[in-house]
C-alpha positions as CSV (number, residue, x, y, z in Angstrom):
1,M,147.8,-31.8,170.5
2,G,145.7,-30.2,173.3
3,Q,142.6,-30.3,171.1
4,G,143.0,-34.1,170.6
5,L,143.4,-34.7,174.3
6,S,140.3,-32.6,175.0
7,G,138.3,-34.7,172.5
8,A,139.5,-37.9,174.0
9,K,138.5,-36.8,177.5
10,S,135.0,-35.8,176.3
11,K,134.4,-39.2,174.8
12,L,135.6,-41.0,177.9
13,S,133.1,-39.0,180.0
14,G,130.3,-40.6,178.0
15,V,131.2,-43.9,179.5
16,L,131.7,-42.7,183.1
17,G,128.7,-40.3,182.9
18,G,128.7,-36.5,182.6
19,K,126.9,-33.2,182.1
20,S,127.3,-30.6,179.4
21,S,128.9,-27.3,180.3
22,D,125.6,-25.5,179.7
23,D,123.7,-27.8,182.1
24,Q,126.5,-27.5,184.7
25,G,126.5,-23.7,184.3
26,A,122.8,-23.5,184.8
27,S,122.9,-25.6,187.9
28,A,125.7,-23.5,189.4
29,A,123.7,-20.3,188.6
30,G,120.6,-21.7,190.2
31,S,122.4,-22.6,193.4
32,A,123.9,-19.2,194.0
33,G,121.0,-18.1,196.2
34,G,120.3,-21.5,197.7
35,S,119.9,-22.1,201.4
36,S,122.8,-23.8,203.4
37,A,120.4,-24.9,206.2
38,P,121.1,-28.6,207.2
39,V,118.6,-31.1,205.9
40,E,117.8,-34.3,207.9
41,G,119.6,-37.3,206.6
42,Q,121.9,-35.2,204.4
43,F,125.5,-34.0,204.8
44,S,126.0,-30.4,205.5
45,V,128.0,-28.4,203.0
46,D,130.9,-28.3,205.4
47,E,130.8,-32.1,205.8
48,V,130.8,-32.6,202.0
49,L,133.7,-30.2,201.6
50,E,135.7,-32.1,204.2
51,L,134.9,-35.4,202.5
52,Q,136.0,-34.0,199.1
53,K,139.2,-32.8,200.8
54,A,139.9,-36.3,202.1
55,L,139.2,-37.9,198.7
56,K,141.4,-35.4,196.9
57,A,144.2,-36.2,199.3
58,A,143.8,-39.9,198.7
59,F,143.6,-39.5,194.9
60,G,146.6,-37.2,194.9
61,E,148.9,-39.6,196.7
62,E,152.0,-40.6,194.7
63,S,151.1,-44.3,194.8
64,F,147.6,-43.8,193.4
65,Q,148.9,-41.4,190.7
66,K,151.5,-43.9,189.6
67,L,148.9,-46.6,189.2
68,L,146.6,-44.1,187.4
69,R,149.4,-43.1,185.0
70,R,150.2,-46.8,184.3
71,A,146.5,-47.5,183.5
72,E,146.4,-44.5,181.1
73,A,149.6,-45.7,179.4
74,S,148.1,-49.2,179.1
75,Y,145.0,-48.0,177.2
76,P,146.2,-45.1,175.0
77,K,143.0,-45.3,172.8
78,R,140.6,-45.1,175.7
79,G,139.2,-41.8,174.3
80,Q,138.0,-43.5,171.1
81,R,134.3,-44.3,171.3
82,G,133.6,-48.0,171.1
83,H,137.3,-49.0,171.3
84,A,138.1,-51.8,173.6
85,D,140.6,-49.6,175.5
86,Q,137.6,-47.4,176.6
87,M,135.9,-50.1,178.7
88,A,139.1,-51.7,179.8
89,F,140.4,-48.4,181.2
90,T,137.0,-47.6,182.9
91,T,137.2,-51.0,184.6
92,Q,140.7,-50.4,185.7
93,L,139.9,-46.9,187.0
94,Q,136.9,-48.2,188.9
95,G,139.2,-50.7,190.6
96,L,141.6,-47.9,191.7
97,L,138.6,-45.8,193.0
98,L,137.3,-48.8,194.9
99,H,140.4,-49.0,197.0
100,V,140.1,-45.3,198.0
101,Y,136.4,-45.6,198.7
102,R,137.0,-48.6,201.0
103,T,139.6,-46.5,202.9
104,V,138.1,-43.1,203.1
105,L,134.3,-43.4,203.2
106,P,134.0,-45.4,206.5
107,R,135.9,-42.7,208.4
108,K,134.2,-40.4,210.9
109,P,132.1,-38.2,210.7
110,W,130.8,-39.7,207.4
111,C,130.7,-43.4,208.6
112,L,129.6,-44.7,205.2
113,Q,129.9,-48.2,203.9
114,P,133.2,-49.1,202.3
115,G,133.4,-49.4,198.5
116,W,130.8,-48.7,195.9
117,E,127.9,-49.2,198.2
118,G,129.3,-46.3,200.3
119,Y,129.8,-44.3,197.2
120,K,126.1,-44.6,196.3
121,E,125.2,-43.7,199.9
122,M,127.5,-40.7,199.7
123,M,125.9,-39.4,196.5
124,L,122.5,-39.6,198.1
125,K,123.6,-37.8,201.3
126,M,125.3,-35.1,199.2
127,A,122.2,-34.2,197.2
128,A,121.2,-31.2,199.3
129,A,124.6,-29.7,199.1
130,S,125.3,-30.7,195.5
131,E,124.4,-27.3,193.9
132,D,126.6,-25.3,196.3
133,P,129.4,-23.6,194.1
134,R,132.1,-24.8,196.5
135,V,130.9,-28.4,196.2
136,I,130.7,-28.2,192.4
137,Q,134.2,-26.8,192.4
138,G,135.4,-29.7,194.6
139,K,133.9,-32.2,192.2
140,E,135.7,-30.6,189.3
141,E,139.0,-30.6,191.2
142,I,138.6,-34.4,191.9
143,N,138.0,-35.0,188.2
144,R,141.1,-33.0,187.4
145,I,143.2,-35.1,189.8
146,L,141.8,-38.2,188.1
147,G,142.6,-36.8,184.6
148,L,138.9,-36.7,183.7
149,P,136.8,-34.0,182.0
150,R,135.8,-31.5,184.7
151,H,132.0,-32.3,184.4
152,T,132.3,-36.0,184.5
153,I,130.0,-37.9,186.9
154,I,131.5,-41.1,188.1
155,R,129.1,-44.0,187.8
156,P,129.5,-47.1,190.0
157,P,129.8,-50.4,188.2
158,T,126.6,-52.4,187.9
159,D,127.9,-55.1,190.3
160,E,130.8,-55.0,192.8
161,P,133.6,-56.9,191.1
162,V,134.4,-60.4,192.4
163,F,138.0,-59.5,192.4
164,V,140.1,-56.4,191.7
165,E,143.7,-56.2,190.6
166,T,145.9,-54.5,193.2
167,P,149.3,-54.0,191.5
168,D,150.4,-51.8,194.5
169,G,150.2,-54.9,196.8
170,S,147.4,-53.4,198.9
171,G,145.1,-56.4,198.5
172,N,144.5,-58.9,201.3
173,M,143.8,-62.6,201.4
174,T,141.4,-64.1,203.7
175,L,142.8,-67.1,205.6
176,S,140.7,-70.1,206.6
177,A,140.4,-70.9,210.3
178,T,140.2,-74.6,209.6
179,A,143.2,-76.9,209.0
180,M,143.9,-78.4,205.6
181,L,142.8,-82.1,205.0
182,T,144.5,-84.6,202.8
183,D,142.8,-87.5,201.1
184,A,144.1,-90.9,200.0
185,D,145.3,-89.5,196.6
186,G,147.4,-86.9,198.4
187,D,145.1,-84.0,197.5
188,S,144.8,-81.2,200.1
189,A,141.8,-79.0,200.8
190,H,139.8,-77.4,203.6
191,E,136.7,-79.5,202.6
192,F,136.0,-82.6,200.5
193,W,132.6,-83.3,199.0
194,E,131.3,-86.4,197.3
195,E,128.1,-87.4,195.5
196,D,126.0,-90.0,197.4
197,R,123.8,-92.6,195.8
198,G,120.9,-90.2,195.7
199,G,122.9,-87.7,193.7
200,Q,123.3,-85.3,196.5
201,L,126.6,-83.7,197.4
202,V,127.7,-84.5,201.0
203,R,130.7,-83.3,202.9
204,V,133.1,-86.0,203.9
205,I,136.3,-86.3,206.0
206,P,139.1,-88.2,204.3
207,R,140.1,-91.3,206.2
208,S,143.8,-90.3,206.1
209,S,142.9,-87.1,208.1
210,M,141.0,-88.9,210.8
């Protein structure tokens, strides 16, 4: 049973991105004697460790873990290469991660952009510290909390999703500052547009709202 789970995790890492154990071991060995001197424009090792600590705390929260377990249960064949569950689960996981990145990354002292843009920025700023054994261990611990193979590298989606499901009710809805208008047919909207004689769309105000 444990062997099957390991195989499923390894295949899933191919979608999210990952390194082999040999590559990771070589990187860790090569970093053992590396310098911890701060590099301009880069996070220090201590800053990276604190950021990883904040992310681990957010990923480990009961509400996040419940949603993660629910997603895993919804896509039981996510470990099968090419199966529809694989991509569906990855999309669901990216949505869960997005909420955490929006919350944690903008905090001080990191002050990164929220969401996946901030994640990309974080990865760039962590480059100088990425070979530190403590940072590598932190990445592996995050993967463990997320139920992923230890050497998985999380890849951001190609484009930020237009909308993301928030089954925990954490989503928000932007309210319009303008009042609703009603036309002669009884339809209500914030704006009404009509096509003029030249074929151009123009904004109009319904007479019933004047």
